[in-house]
PAROTI-289198 format. One line per 2 residues: number of its first residue (from 1); their letters; for each residue x, y, z of C-alpha. Coordinates in nm, 4 decimals. Layout:
N
NUM> a> X:Y:Z  ...
REM end
This chain:
445
1> ma> -1.5043:8.8075:7.4438  -1.5476:8.9797:7.1063
3> fq> -1.5178:8.7760:6.7893  -1.3300:8.9549:6.5070
5> it> -1.3053:8.8673:6.1409  -1.1755:9.0533:5.8379
7> pm> -1.4186:9.1613:5.5615  -1.2375:8.9382:5.3078
9> al> -1.2818:8.6370:5.5317  -1.6503:8.7249:5.5801
11> vi> -1.7031:8.7506:5.2035  -1.5370:8.4121:5.1407
13> ss> -1.7490:8.2670:5.4217  -2.0609:8.3921:5.2377
15> ll> -1.9408:8.2115:4.9202  -1.8912:7.8980:5.1273
17> fh> -2.2429:7.9466:5.2563  -2.3651:7.9500:4.8948
19> ql> -2.1830:7.6271:4.8138  -2.3088:7.4584:5.1332
21> nr> -2.6618:7.5525:5.0295  -2.6175:7.3846:4.6890
23> hw> -2.4830:7.0661:4.8408  -2.7673:7.0660:5.0928
25> ey> -3.0296:7.1055:4.8197  -2.8863:6.8820:4.5452
27> gf> -2.6739:6.6332:4.7364  -2.3346:6.4994:4.6378
29> st> -2.4334:6.2601:4.3578  -2.3498:6.5027:4.0749
31> lg> -2.0273:6.6492:4.2217  -1.8053:6.5006:3.9540
33> hh> -2.0200:6.6329:3.6695  -1.8601:6.9094:3.4681
35> fa> -2.0116:6.8695:3.1206  -2.1288:7.2300:3.1159
37> pv> -1.8346:7.4296:3.2539  -1.9168:7.7948:3.3063
39> fg> -1.5742:7.9140:3.1885  -1.5528:7.6665:2.8943
41> ir> -1.2738:7.4615:3.0534  -1.3851:7.1078:3.1374
43> lp> -1.2081:6.9789:3.4456  -1.1343:6.6100:3.5093
45> rr> -1.3748:6.4489:3.7464  -1.1455:6.4521:4.0540
47> aa> -1.0439:6.8148:3.9893  -1.4101:6.9144:3.9618
49> iv> -1.4917:6.7369:4.2894  -1.2036:6.9117:4.4675
51> gq> -1.3105:7.2454:4.3232  -1.6719:7.2083:4.4316
53> va> -1.6002:7.0724:4.7799  -1.2540:7.1536:4.9161
55> vl> -1.1139:7.4775:4.7762  -1.3539:7.7300:4.9435
57> pl> -1.2916:7.5879:5.2950  -0.9186:7.5958:5.2162
59> al> -0.9446:7.9575:5.0915  -1.1186:8.0562:5.4147
61> lv> -0.8543:7.8755:5.6231  -0.5765:8.0555:5.4371
63> vl> -0.7310:8.4051:5.4815  -0.7984:8.3377:5.8514
65> tt> -0.4501:8.2154:5.9321  -0.2339:8.4430:5.7227
67> hs> -0.2468:8.8196:5.6683  0.0191:8.8546:5.4025
69> la> -0.0495:8.9707:5.0519  0.0631:8.6324:4.9217
71> gr> -0.1860:8.4596:5.1500  -0.4704:8.6836:5.0380
73> lt> -0.3887:8.6286:4.6707  -0.3747:8.2562:4.7320
75> av> -0.7235:8.2645:4.8784  -0.8474:8.4595:4.5772
77> al> -0.6891:8.2075:4.3412  -0.8558:7.9207:4.5328
79> af> -1.1919:8.0931:4.5108  -1.1446:8.1339:4.1362
81> yw> -1.0665:7.7591:4.1116  -1.4030:7.7063:4.2770
83> ml> -1.5686:7.9166:4.0035  -1.3781:7.7193:3.7341
85> at> -1.5362:7.4054:3.8762  -1.8817:7.5673:3.8778
87> hr> -2.1338:7.3913:3.6535  -2.4042:7.5124:3.4176
89> rl> -2.4384:7.8620:3.5702  -2.2457:8.1009:3.7957
91> sd> -2.4791:8.3075:4.0020  -2.4550:8.6849:4.0052
93> hs> -2.3881:8.6908:4.3802  -2.1010:8.4369:4.3472
95> wl> -1.9282:8.6549:4.0871  -1.9938:8.9582:4.3048
97> gw> -1.8509:8.7909:4.6119  -1.5350:8.6861:4.4242
99> ia> -1.4847:9.0374:4.2829  -1.5240:9.1828:4.6402
101> aa> -1.2687:8.9372:4.7770  -1.0253:9.0046:4.4937
103> vm> -1.0387:9.3798:4.5417  -1.0065:9.3498:4.9206
105> av> -0.6990:9.1310:4.8778  -0.4995:9.4085:4.7117
107> tp> -0.6387:9.7227:4.8876  -0.5775:9.8724:5.2328
109> ae> -0.8175:9.7606:5.5033  -0.9400:10.1179:5.5705
111> ih> -1.1009:10.1507:5.2290  -1.2811:9.8149:5.2323
113> pf> -1.6043:9.9803:5.3620  -1.5999:10.2034:5.0568
115> va> -1.5326:9.9056:4.8295  -1.8393:9.7323:4.9788
117> rd> -2.0581:10.0428:4.9522  -1.9647:10.1062:4.5935
119> ll> -2.0232:9.7439:4.4951  -2.3611:9.7374:4.6666
121> ac> -2.4709:10.0696:4.5210  -2.3731:9.9640:4.1715
123> vy> -2.5422:9.6272:4.2025  -2.8741:9.7779:4.3136
125> lt> -2.8627:10.0570:4.0554  -2.7672:9.8199:3.7756
127> aa> -3.0431:9.5713:3.8739  -3.2991:9.8530:3.8758
129> ll> -3.1916:10.0068:3.5478  -3.1816:9.6727:3.3566
131> ki> -3.5393:9.6040:3.4715  -3.6645:9.9090:3.2867
133> nd> -3.7708:9.7227:2.9787  -4.1117:9.6601:2.8229
135> ey> -4.1271:9.2910:2.9059  -4.0468:9.3273:3.2770
137> lf> -4.2740:9.6242:3.3341  -4.5790:9.5587:3.1192
139> td> -4.6189:9.1966:3.0122  -4.7505:8.8802:3.1762
141> rs> -4.4095:8.7233:3.1082  -4.2495:8.9693:3.3485
143> ag> -4.0132:8.7813:3.5801  -4.1414:8.9983:3.8642
145> rv> -4.5028:8.8896:3.8039  -4.4221:8.5273:3.7311
147> vt> -4.2030:8.4737:4.0377  -4.4388:8.6608:4.2715
149> ah> -4.7493:8.4754:4.1432  -4.5723:8.1371:4.1783
151> yl> -4.4573:8.2162:4.5328  -4.8048:8.3362:4.6378
153> hl> -4.9531:8.0208:4.4955  -4.7076:7.8130:4.7051
155> lg> -4.8210:8.0067:5.0134  -5.1889:7.9471:4.9233
157> lp> -5.2529:8.3167:4.8700  -5.4393:8.4766:4.5769
159> ar> -5.2238:8.6364:4.3053  -5.4539:8.9193:4.2055
161> pa> -5.3687:9.0808:3.8678  -5.3984:9.4320:4.0080
163> fl> -5.1384:9.3508:4.2728  -4.9061:9.1746:4.0304
165> kt> -4.8962:9.4815:3.8130  -4.7438:9.6775:4.1019
167> va> -4.4653:9.4301:4.1634  -4.2309:9.5332:3.8809
169> ps> -4.2304:9.9087:3.9414  -4.2102:9.8500:4.3184
171> vi> -3.9036:9.6313:4.2861  -3.7392:9.8870:4.0588
173> fv> -3.8164:10.1680:4.3030  -3.6841:9.9836:4.6085
175> ef> -3.3644:9.8695:4.4346  -3.2921:10.2124:4.2934
177> tt> -3.3645:10.3859:4.6227  -3.1423:10.1417:4.8157
179> ga> -2.8534:10.2022:4.5807  -2.8946:10.5772:4.5849
181> ml> -2.9041:10.5951:4.9621  -2.5496:10.4615:4.9724
183> wv> -2.4300:10.7676:4.7852  -2.6450:11.0187:4.9772
185> pg> -2.4745:11.1582:5.2924  -2.6589:11.0218:5.5910
187> ge> -2.8675:10.7914:5.3742  -2.6767:10.4706:5.4522
189> pw> -2.8935:10.3640:5.7550  -3.2110:10.4042:5.5455
191> gl> -3.0523:10.2064:5.2677  -2.9545:9.9343:5.5086
193> wl> -3.3086:9.8929:5.6431  -3.4524:9.8856:5.2941
195> ai> -3.1896:9.6231:5.1981  -3.2746:9.4089:5.5035
197> lm> -3.6418:9.3987:5.4108  -3.5742:9.3489:5.0396
199> hl> -3.3224:9.0707:5.0912  -3.5514:8.9006:5.3495
201> af> -3.8205:8.8889:5.0791  -3.5742:8.7589:4.8226
203> gv> -3.4396:8.5119:5.0738  -3.7596:8.3480:5.1999
205> sg> -3.8871:8.3215:4.8418  -3.5873:8.1162:4.7390
207> nl> -3.2518:8.2981:4.7367  -3.1059:8.3277:5.0859
209> pf> -2.7475:8.2689:4.9554  -2.7741:8.5996:4.7539
211> sv> -2.9100:8.7724:5.0651  -2.6200:8.6420:5.2774
213> va> -2.3529:8.7589:5.0257  -2.5176:9.0997:5.0079
215> ma> -2.5492:9.1342:5.3860  -2.1774:9.0371:5.4260
217> lw> -2.1006:9.3450:5.2140  -2.3387:9.5604:5.4183
219> vt> -2.1619:9.4466:5.7378  -1.8296:9.5433:5.5737
221> af> -1.9748:9.8808:5.4721  -2.0140:9.9687:5.8411
223> sp> -1.6784:9.8362:5.9598  -1.4366:10.1229:5.8991
225> dg> -1.1269:9.9848:6.0695  -1.1118:9.6841:5.8406
227> ti> -1.2221:9.4501:6.1151  -1.5715:9.3164:6.1800
229> da> -1.6350:9.2979:6.5530  -1.9247:9.0994:6.6920
231> ts> -1.9133:9.2831:7.0243  -2.0521:9.1877:7.3597
233> qt> -2.4022:9.2851:7.2308  -2.4688:8.9239:7.1441
235> gp> -2.8294:8.9368:7.2684  -2.9635:9.1317:6.9664
237> iw> -2.7702:8.9107:6.7270  -2.9194:8.5898:6.8730
239> vs> -3.2681:8.7398:6.8722  -3.2357:8.8552:6.5097
241> al> -3.1009:8.5129:6.4094  -3.3935:8.3389:6.5785
243> la> -3.6602:8.5671:6.4228  -3.5078:8.5489:6.0733
245> gl> -3.4712:8.1678:6.1064  -3.8379:8.1375:6.2016
247> aa> -3.9356:8.3628:5.9113  -3.7426:8.1440:5.6670
249> lt> -3.8917:7.8310:5.8258  -4.2452:7.9644:5.8023
251> lg> -4.2331:8.1392:5.4607  -3.9749:7.9319:5.2734
253> rt> -4.0907:7.6897:4.9994  -3.9403:7.4612:4.7384
255> at> -4.0379:7.4882:4.3716  -4.3217:7.2444:4.4374
257> gr> -4.4025:7.3759:4.7868  -4.3131:7.0602:4.9752
259> rs> -4.0112:7.0553:5.2067  -3.8449:6.7569:5.3630
261> hs> -3.7218:6.7623:5.7283  -3.3683:6.8323:5.5970
263> wl> -3.4972:7.1186:5.3861  -3.6775:7.2700:5.6870
265> vk> -3.3540:7.2569:5.8887  -3.1698:7.4168:5.6009
267> df> -3.4235:7.7015:5.5731  -3.4022:7.7789:5.9456
269> fq> -3.0213:7.7643:5.9438  -2.9953:7.9928:5.6434
271> ga> -3.2451:8.2405:5.7795  -3.0584:8.2446:6.1141
273> vy> -2.7274:8.3228:5.9413  -2.8954:8.6073:5.7492
275> ga> -3.0560:8.7471:6.0623  -2.7288:8.7432:6.2490
277> lc> -2.5602:8.9382:5.9764  -2.8432:9.1884:5.9669
279> av> -2.7979:9.2500:6.3410  -2.4224:9.2901:6.3122
281> av> -2.4746:9.5430:6.0335  -2.7292:9.7433:6.2356
283> ls> -2.5172:9.7399:6.5519  -2.2132:9.8629:6.3510
285> qa> -2.3907:10.1747:6.2212  -2.2630:10.3899:6.5086
287> da> -1.9083:10.3614:6.3760  -1.7935:10.6596:6.1692
289> pa> -1.6784:10.5850:5.8154  -1.3103:10.6067:5.7295
291> pr> -1.1883:10.9487:5.6172  -1.1966:11.0131:5.2439
293> sd> -0.8681:10.9911:5.0592  -0.7198:10.9696:4.7149
295> hv> -0.7415:10.5886:4.7453  -1.1177:10.6106:4.8140
297> il> -1.1763:10.8429:4.5142  -0.9821:10.5926:4.2983
299> vh> -1.2054:10.3071:4.4269  -1.5160:10.5105:4.3343
301> wl> -1.3876:10.5610:3.9799  -1.2728:10.2046:3.9291
303> vg> -1.5838:10.0357:4.0686  -1.8126:10.2807:3.8897
305> sa> -1.6314:10.2332:3.5603  -1.6406:9.8536:3.5941
307> fv> -2.0160:9.8591:3.6411  -2.0711:10.0969:3.3488
309> vn> -1.8749:9.8598:3.1255  -2.0753:9.5623:3.2703
311> fl> -2.3991:9.7464:3.1996  -2.3007:9.8262:2.8399
313> lv> -2.1952:9.4663:2.7726  -2.5495:9.3565:2.8651
315> vt> -2.7190:9.6361:2.6722  -2.5210:9.5658:2.3589
317> gv> -2.5928:9.1927:2.3822  -2.2361:9.0801:2.4385
319> kl> -2.3360:8.8858:2.7523  -2.6274:8.8146:2.9787
321> ew> -2.4908:8.6147:3.2736  -2.3236:8.7873:3.5730
323> af> -2.5085:9.1098:3.4811  -2.5982:9.1909:3.8511
325> am> -2.9534:9.2006:3.7220  -3.1523:8.9295:3.8972
327> ft> -3.4897:8.8337:3.7384  -3.4983:9.1185:3.4900
329> sl> -3.6847:8.9403:3.2066  -3.3706:8.9764:2.9916
331> rp> -3.3392:8.6778:2.7594  -3.0906:8.5492:2.5033
333> fg> -3.3644:8.6052:2.2450  -3.7334:8.6894:2.2583
335> rs> -3.9788:8.9753:2.2646  -3.7838:9.1704:2.5285
337> wl> -3.5390:9.4387:2.4212  -3.2473:9.2007:2.4497
339> er> -3.3186:9.0557:2.1050  -3.0049:9.1997:1.9525
341> hr> -2.8385:8.8878:1.8129  -2.7949:9.0456:1.4709
343> li> -2.5468:9.2976:1.6118  -2.2774:9.0612:1.7271
345> dw> -2.1373:8.7095:1.6851  -2.3594:8.5854:1.9651
347> pr> -2.3327:8.2238:2.0810  -2.5084:7.9722:1.8617
349> yy> -2.7856:7.7552:2.0021  -2.8475:7.3983:1.8905
351> al> -3.1315:7.1548:1.8910  -3.0249:6.8088:2.0130
353> tl> -3.1671:6.4670:1.9487  -3.1569:6.1876:2.2096
355> pp> -2.9813:5.8764:2.0747  -3.1912:5.5581:2.0839
357> hi> -2.9462:5.3981:2.3281  -2.7619:5.5659:2.6097
359> pk> -2.4816:5.3623:2.7738  -2.4348:5.3852:3.1448
361> sl> -2.0841:5.5192:3.0943  -2.2260:5.8301:2.9322
363> lr> -2.4778:5.8806:3.2102  -2.1932:5.8787:3.4644
365> ei> -2.0582:6.1861:3.2814  -2.3814:6.3631:3.2018
367> dp> -2.6680:6.4124:3.4446  -2.9729:6.2197:3.3098
369> ef> -3.2124:6.4998:3.4076  -3.0015:6.7564:3.2207
371> ly> -2.9804:6.5224:2.9204  -3.3595:6.4966:2.9220
373> la> -3.4029:6.8760:2.9263  -3.1333:6.9324:2.6635
375> tr> -3.2972:6.6976:2.4131  -3.6542:6.8056:2.4639
377> pe> -3.8047:6.9357:2.1369  -3.9070:7.2659:2.2994
379> nv> -3.5452:7.3532:2.4164  -3.2235:7.4576:2.2602
381> vh> -2.8738:7.4332:2.4033  -2.5833:7.6778:2.4204
383> eg> -2.2960:7.5738:2.1907  -2.0451:7.5833:2.4719
385> vv> -2.2440:7.3055:2.6376  -2.3015:7.1161:2.3115
387> yh> -1.9251:7.1177:2.2513  -1.8654:6.9128:2.5690
389> le> -2.1743:6.6947:2.5321  -2.0596:6.5892:2.1840
391> aa> -1.7092:6.5187:2.3142  -1.8562:6.2885:2.5799
393> ar> -2.0877:6.1239:2.3314  -1.8107:6.0531:2.0759
395> kc> -1.6271:5.8444:2.3401  -1.9269:5.6143:2.3219
397> dl> -1.9500:5.6274:1.9402  -2.2658:5.8358:1.9693
399> sf> -2.3849:6.1846:1.8685  -2.6664:6.4133:1.9697
401> ap> -2.6938:6.5258:1.6090  -2.6739:6.9016:1.6887
403> rt> -2.8586:7.1285:1.4498  -2.7870:7.5053:1.4406
405> mt> -3.0991:7.7091:1.5118  -3.1886:8.0603:1.4017
407> vd> -3.4696:8.2997:1.4888  -3.7750:8.2967:1.2605
409> vg> -3.9721:8.6093:1.3441  -4.2727:8.4840:1.1481
411> vr> -4.3410:8.1804:1.3734  -4.1648:8.3444:1.6699
413> el> -3.9358:8.0554:1.7573  -3.5937:7.9150:1.6748
415> vp> -3.5946:7.6939:1.3614  -3.3164:7.4890:1.1969
417> ad> -3.0822:7.7176:0.9980  -3.0686:7.6816:0.6171
419> tp> -2.7010:7.7593:0.6170  -2.4344:7.4817:0.6533
421> qp> -2.4241:7.3404:1.0042  -2.1038:7.4718:1.1762
423> pp> -1.9666:7.2660:1.4641  -2.0221:7.3935:1.8178
425> rr> -1.7393:7.6025:1.9617  -1.5860:7.5982:2.3057
427> rl> -1.7434:7.9119:2.4541  -1.7817:8.0925:2.7829
429> la> -2.1355:8.0464:2.9259  -2.2205:8.4167:2.9126
431> yp> -2.5703:8.3131:2.8109  -2.7961:8.0420:2.9551
433> ai> -2.7027:7.6762:2.9040  -3.0552:7.5776:2.8026
435> ap> -3.3226:7.8151:2.6661  -3.6756:7.7647:2.5230
437> ks> -3.7139:7.7435:2.1470  -4.0297:7.9607:2.1532
439> ld> -3.9784:8.3357:2.1762  -4.3061:8.3716:2.3647
441> rr> -4.2442:8.1115:2.6317  -4.1899:8.2389:2.9807
443> yl> -3.8305:8.2232:3.0681  -3.6694:8.3562:3.3870
445> v> -3.3161:8.4912:3.3930
REM end
């Protein structure tokens, strides 16, 4: 018997997959922490726990059991509550998945494949274009080189400089080609196979949740009737799941290379889910796309315009996070071409000092590891985080003595500002929560 699911339910499932991965990796000890809220609104401990644990399963249940507009909008609202409860950083693929679900909630089912195709095409093209900068292409600080060299080291393979120089242009070429194939008649199958190989590489090297969200959209792109049907061809799906699971088990690593038994199980499970989605996407290719209509043309314009605006916000320095530009070597400040803080009222960064005595009540609110990183002399902290850290510290009659930092191009690092020290403001985390003080230090975004 065929198993059917709507694209919106599949996308929300992929977000739930992301959240499950985070709980599997980090455990449940920090669930109540919300001292660095992504959207600048700090939730009470219980509300944060509910948001990080319960609302995505509830959103999936709602979208599976009701097909009304009210039900779909309720699921979208629940998914946004989950993002409100997100801590320190909202991944690009989480934002992408929520946008996809929100658009699918208010559009006819027959244009969902075009929504998925446009989102995917714009993600790949944006990621490729934002990587075309001096630091990513030509320096040893290139995120492409640093990540590849680290992963090869974990595998025990040599990271030859000549090979590392080819990584950045190769990634740009593959991402751009994959995105372009979605807009070339007859190019979709080629784009799918490029995407499968690319996301497999991204996945086994540490980001299978992103690969699963992307592949959920690829499955949607080849499901023209608004229903995803895992047909009786279950054999290829199981084989693909097994092979991808074994690939993730064999090639996956942690940041230190070592993996516990639980981590090994997680890698196999995640790889299997990714492989199953790849097979469903490939098996769905025979279906003809929905006929073009005025609604589809409108989707093209709206999605394309949204990504143009998103791209310009990054280029002008208004934001960095949720840029759909994974590992681009863009930084809040530094030698890359993103050093444009003079053009806008960009978020302030502060240096913090660790108080001589930290009461246990404060450590229940703030993760000790984060507190250690935030008060290291080589790091600075986003003012939106400092705002909440200071609020927590004041309840214990303490302060982290925040000092406003400014760029000194002579010494190439952030130094204390000579101007009066303004208090930190409640701000959206559109830039990293913690960044290095040195402009020359390798920093991956």
